[in-house]
GUDREN-110450 format. One record per residue (C-alpha): residue number from 1; x, y, z. Coordinates in pm, 1 decimal. Layout:
i->NUM&x->X&y->Y&z->Z .
...
***
This chain:
i->1&x->-7746.4&y->-12657.2&z->15505.1 .
i->2&x->-8065.1&y->-12545.8&z->15670.5 .
i->3&x->-7893.0&y->-12319.5&z->15874.2 .
i->4&x->-7727.5&y->-12140.0&z->15594.6 .
i->5&x->-8102.9&y->-12080.5&z->15453.0 .
i->6&x->-8227.7&y->-11940.4&z->15768.2 .
i->7&x->-7925.5&y->-11695.7&z->15797.2 .
i->8&x->-7962.0&y->-11575.9&z->15428.6 .
i->9&x->-8242.0&y->-11343.2&z->15478.8 .
i->10&x->-8059.7&y->-11196.4&z->15799.9 .
i->11&x->-7761.2&y->-11140.1&z->15554.1 .
i->12&x->-7973.7&y->-10973.5&z->15280.3 .
i->13&x->-8142.7&y->-10777.1&z->15526.2 .
i->14&x->-7867.5&y->-10633.7&z->15701.8 .
i->15&x->-7686.5&y->-10532.5&z->15365.9 .
i->16&x->-7639.2&y->-10185.3&z->15359.8 .
i->17&x->-7867.5&y->-9983.6&z->15108.0 .
i->18&x->-7758.7&y->-9761.0&z->14839.5 .
i->19&x->-7766.3&y->-9370.7&z->14899.4 .
i->20&x->-8083.2&y->-9318.5&z->14671.8 .
i->21&x->-8270.4&y->-9598.4&z->14822.9 .
i->22&x->-8205.7&y->-9449.1&z->15147.4 .
i->23&x->-8338.2&y->-9119.8&z->15035.9 .
i->24&x->-8636.1&y->-9318.7&z->14833.3 .
i->25&x->-8716.3&y->-9483.5&z->15179.1 .
i->26&x->-8726.3&y->-9153.3&z->15383.7 .
i->27&x->-9000.4&y->-9026.4&z->15140.3 .
i->28&x->-9209.6&y->-9334.3&z->15121.1 .
i->29&x->-9235.0&y->-9361.2&z->15494.6 .
i->30&x->-9274.5&y->-8993.0&z->15530.5 .
i->31&x->-9552.4&y->-8956.9&z->15273.9 .
i->32&x->-9776.0&y->-9225.5&z->15502.1 .
i->33&x->-10037.0&y->-9017.9&z->15686.7 .
i->34&x->-9950.1&y->-9170.9&z->15999.1 .
i->35&x->-9615.4&y->-9049.7&z->16043.6 .
i->36&x->-9760.1&y->-8707.7&z->16118.3 .
i->37&x->-9863.3&y->-8833.0&z->16478.8 .
i->38&x->-9729.3&y->-9166.9&z->16538.6 .
i->39&x->-9406.9&y->-9145.6&z->16686.8 .
i->40&x->-9298.1&y->-9508.9&z->16599.4 .
i->41&x->-9341.0&y->-9409.5&z->16223.6 .
i->42&x->-9125.2&y->-9099.8&z->16272.3 .
i->43&x->-8859.7&y->-9319.3&z->16443.8 .
i->44&x->-8876.9&y->-9518.8&z->16137.7 .
i->45&x->-8773.8&y->-9216.8&z->15935.3 .
i->46&x->-8535.1&y->-9084.8&z->16215.8 .
i->47&x->-8345.3&y->-9409.5&z->16186.0 .
i->48&x->-8214.7&y->-9279.3&z->15846.1 .
i->49&x->-8079.1&y->-8955.5&z->15963.8 .
i->50&x->-7735.4&y->-8934.4&z->16155.2 .
i->51&x->-7876.7&y->-8668.8&z->16417.7 .
i->52&x->-7544.5&y->-8700.4&z->16617.9 .
i->53&x->-7332.4&y->-8592.6&z->16307.1 .
i->54&x->-7588.1&y->-8344.3&z->16219.4 .
i->55&x->-7588.3&y->-8163.7&z->16556.1 .
i->56&x->-7224.1&y->-8185.0&z->16552.3 .
i->57&x->-7175.0&y->-7993.0&z->16245.0 .
i->58&x->-7456.7&y->-7755.8&z->16330.1 .
i->59&x->-7242.2&y->-7661.9&z->16633.3 .
i->60&x->-6922.3&y->-7624.7&z->16416.9 .
i->61&x->-6655.3&y->-7476.1&z->16604.6 .
i->62&x->-6860.1&y->-7469.0&z->16928.0 .
i->63&x->-6881.1&y->-7837.6&z->16948.0 .
i->64&x->-6542.1&y->-7882.3&z->17111.8 .
i->65&x->-6625.3&y->-7628.1&z->17393.8 .
i->66&x->-6963.0&y->-7813.0&z->17448.7 .
i->67&x->-7001.0&y->-8069.2&z->17770.8 .
i->68&x->-7105.5&y->-8421.4&z->17715.7 .
i->69&x->-7432.3&y->-8304.6&z->17865.1 .
i->70&x->-7492.6&y->-7978.4&z->17656.4 .
i->71&x->-7428.1&y->-8168.1&z->17340.6 .
i->72&x->-7655.3&y->-8455.0&z->17426.2 .
i->73&x->-7926.4&y->-8217.1&z->17548.6 .
i->74&x->-7849.4&y->-8007.4&z->17211.0 .
i->75&x->-7869.1&y->-8321.7&z->16985.8 .
i->76&x->-8214.6&y->-8444.6&z->17143.1 .
i->77&x->-8380.7&y->-8091.7&z->17119.1 .
i->78&x->-8281.8&y->-8031.0&z->16769.5 .
i->79&x->-8413.3&y->-8390.6&z->16662.5 .
i->80&x->-8750.2&y->-8316.6&z->16843.6 .
i->81&x->-8745.7&y->-7989.5&z->16692.6 .
i->82&x->-8690.7&y->-8109.3&z->16350.6 .
i->83&x->-8915.7&y->-8414.0&z->16384.8 .
i->84&x->-9194.8&y->-8172.8&z->16514.4 .
i->85&x->-9159.5&y->-7930.0&z->16243.3 .
i->86&x->-9121.6&y->-8179.9&z->15951.8 .
i->87&x->-9366.0&y->-8450.7&z->16009.8 .
i->88&x->-9695.4&y->-8300.7&z->16077.9 .
i->89&x->-9679.7&y->-8137.0&z->15725.0 .
i->90&x->-9472.1&y->-8402.2&z->15528.7 .
i->91&x->-9772.5&y->-8649.3&z->15415.4 .
i->92&x->-9959.6&y->-8350.2&z->15261.1 .
i->93&x->-9665.9&y->-8192.1&z->15115.0 .
i->94&x->-9549.4&y->-8513.7&z->14973.4 .
i->95&x->-9878.0&y->-8651.8&z->14798.5 .
i->96&x->-9852.7&y->-8320.2&z->14567.4 .
i->97&x->-9509.1&y->-8356.9&z->14482.4 .
i->98&x->-9306.3&y->-8535.5&z->14190.6 .
i->99&x->-8949.6&y->-8651.3&z->14294.5 .
i->100&x->-8698.7&y->-8695.6&z->14026.0 .
i->101&x->-8334.7&y->-8786.5&z->14092.9 .
i->102&x->-8048.0&y->-8679.1&z->13890.4 .
i->103&x->-7759.7&y->-8867.2&z->14011.8 .
i->104&x->-7577.7&y->-9004.2&z->14294.0 .
i->105&x->-7202.0&y->-8905.6&z->14353.8 .
i->106&x->-7033.7&y->-9135.3&z->14602.2 .
i->107&x->-6700.4&y->-9107.6&z->14715.1 .
i->108&x->-6577.1&y->-9337.1&z->14975.0 .
i->109&x->-6781.1&y->-9308.9&z->15296.3 .
i->110&x->-6971.6&y->-8984.3&z->15159.9 .
i->111&x->-7249.0&y->-8969.8&z->14885.9 .
i->112&x->-7476.5&y->-8690.6&z->14748.4 .
i->113&x->-7816.0&y->-8791.4&z->14608.2 .
i->114&x->-7941.3&y->-8486.6&z->14381.5 .
i->115&x->-8296.4&y->-8469.7&z->14316.3 .
i->116&x->-8549.8&y->-8214.3&z->14202.9 .
i->117&x->-8896.5&y->-8162.0&z->14388.6 .
i->118&x->-9168.9&y->-8033.2&z->14141.4 .
i->119&x->-9475.9&y->-7880.3&z->14337.8 .
i->120&x->-9697.9&y->-7765.8&z->14065.7 .
i->121&x->-9512.8&y->-7500.3&z->13870.2 .
i->122&x->-9218.0&y->-7501.7&z->14151.5 .
i->123&x->-8936.7&y->-7704.4&z->14080.0 .
i->124&x->-8671.3&y->-7694.5&z->14357.2 .
i->125&x->-8314.0&y->-7846.9&z->14377.2 .
i->126&x->-8286.6&y->-8088.8&z->14674.7 .
i->127&x->-7967.6&y->-8251.2&z->14752.1 .
i->128&x->-7918.3&y->-8514.9&z->15056.4 .
i->129&x->-7581.2&y->-8549.9&z->15192.7 .
i->130&x->-7514.3&y->-8902.6&z->15328.7 .
i->131&x->-7239.3&y->-9061.9&z->15507.5 .
i->132&x->-7180.0&y->-9463.3&z->15571.3 .
i->133&x->-7236.7&y->-9542.7&z->15920.4 .
i->134&x->-7184.6&y->-9879.8&z->16072.4 .
i->135&x->-7479.3&y->-10041.8&z->15936.1 .
i->136&x->-7610.5&y->-9804.8&z->15658.3 .
i->137&x->-7620.2&y->-9477.4&z->15471.0 .
i->138&x->-7738.5&y->-9199.3&z->15701.5 .
i->139&x->-7848.7&y->-8830.0&z->15585.8 .
i->140&x->-7626.0&y->-8563.6&z->15753.0 .
i->141&x->-7758.3&y->-8267.9&z->15563.5 .
i->142&x->-8018.2&y->-8161.4&z->15332.9 .
i->143&x->-7945.0&y->-7846.6&z->15074.1 .
i->144&x->-8270.4&y->-7699.1&z->14950.3 .
i->145&x->-8181.8&y->-7464.5&z->14651.6 .
i->146&x->-7841.8&y->-7441.8&z->14775.4 .
i->147&x->-7917.3&y->-7384.2&z->15113.1 .
i->148&x->-7767.4&y->-7606.7&z->15378.6 .
i->149&x->-7996.9&y->-7704.5&z->15681.3 .
i->150&x->-7689.9&y->-7759.8&z->15886.2 .
i->151&x->-7508.2&y->-7436.3&z->15780.4 .
i->152&x->-7867.5&y->-7237.1&z->15847.1 .
i->153&x->-7900.4&y->-7413.5&z->16189.5 .
i->154&x->-7504.5&y->-7329.4&z->16250.5 .
i->155&x->-7554.6&y->-6965.9&z->16180.8 .
i->156&x->-7849.9&y->-6942.0&z->16411.5 .
i->157&x->-7685.3&y->-7151.1&z->16715.5 .
i->158&x->-7359.2&y->-6944.0&z->16658.3 .
i->159&x->-7514.9&y->-6617.5&z->16687.3 .
i->160&x->-7714.6&y->-6696.0&z->16992.2 .
i->161&x->-7405.5&y->-6876.0&z->17158.4 .
i->162&x->-7205.3&y->-6566.4&z->17086.6 .
i->163&x->-7450.3&y->-6322.2&z->17249.1 .
i->164&x->-7633.9&y->-6564.3&z->17503.2 .
i->165&x->-7404.7&y->-6861.2&z->17544.5 .
i->166&x->-7548.5&y->-7199.8&z->17632.0 .
i->167&x->-7813.1&y->-7069.6&z->17882.8 .
i->168&x->-7947.9&y->-6835.9&z->17591.6 .
i->169&x->-7947.1&y->-7128.0&z->17356.3 .
i->170&x->-8128.2&y->-7328.4&z->17569.8 .
i->171&x->-8394.3&y->-7081.0&z->17632.5 .
i->172&x->-8441.5&y->-7035.5&z->17270.0 .
i->173&x->-8465.1&y->-7382.2&z->17171.7 .
i->174&x->-8670.1&y->-7492.1&z->17475.2 .
i->175&x->-8943.4&y->-7204.3&z->17387.6 .
i->176&x->-8947.3&y->-7349.2&z->17034.4 .
i->177&x->-9013.2&y->-7671.9&z->17148.8 .
i->178&x->-9266.5&y->-7579.6&z->17385.4 .
i->179&x->-9436.4&y->-7381.0&z->17109.8 .
i->180&x->-9436.6&y->-7688.3&z->16872.1 .
i->181&x->-9549.0&y->-7943.4&z->17154.7 .
i->182&x->-9856.6&y->-7688.5&z->17216.2 .
i->183&x->-9911.4&y->-7720.6&z->16837.7 .
i->184&x->-9774.5&y->-7388.6&z->16715.7 .
i->185&x->-9604.4&y->-7370.9&z->16366.0 .
***
């Protein structure tokens, strides 16, 4: 009986959260001022994002042609670019907005959390696409006013790969990463 009571919190803790709760947790964690510079806090938010699936979708048809090394580089670099772009501004931005959830569509292993983000007079529709991973729901795409992050990244990546191949993509993404590391916007 005592063993059961000891394991109960682990079972409750490991049960998957709903897609909406995952999105709410992302905002709660991203709104804390420390997230701007604390990699540990950023990793807490990143745990809710499936960067592997996001990077694979962003590469689109180019995924199959990528070597394992190129894909790993792309995934890691994309994650760092997104993190260095989003987190420094997230706490300040999230303090001034009101987020309302208008619904969750769950179909099997996929879900969409629909929300509106109001910043003063501006109201923006934001949809979060999630899929069920082994242990929980993970974000795989975000659409802002109908514009998908994955599709936007894919268009840029496809354009560079078509013109300059992998060396050109690496050069462009590494340049952006150097700018972000140096504190550039």
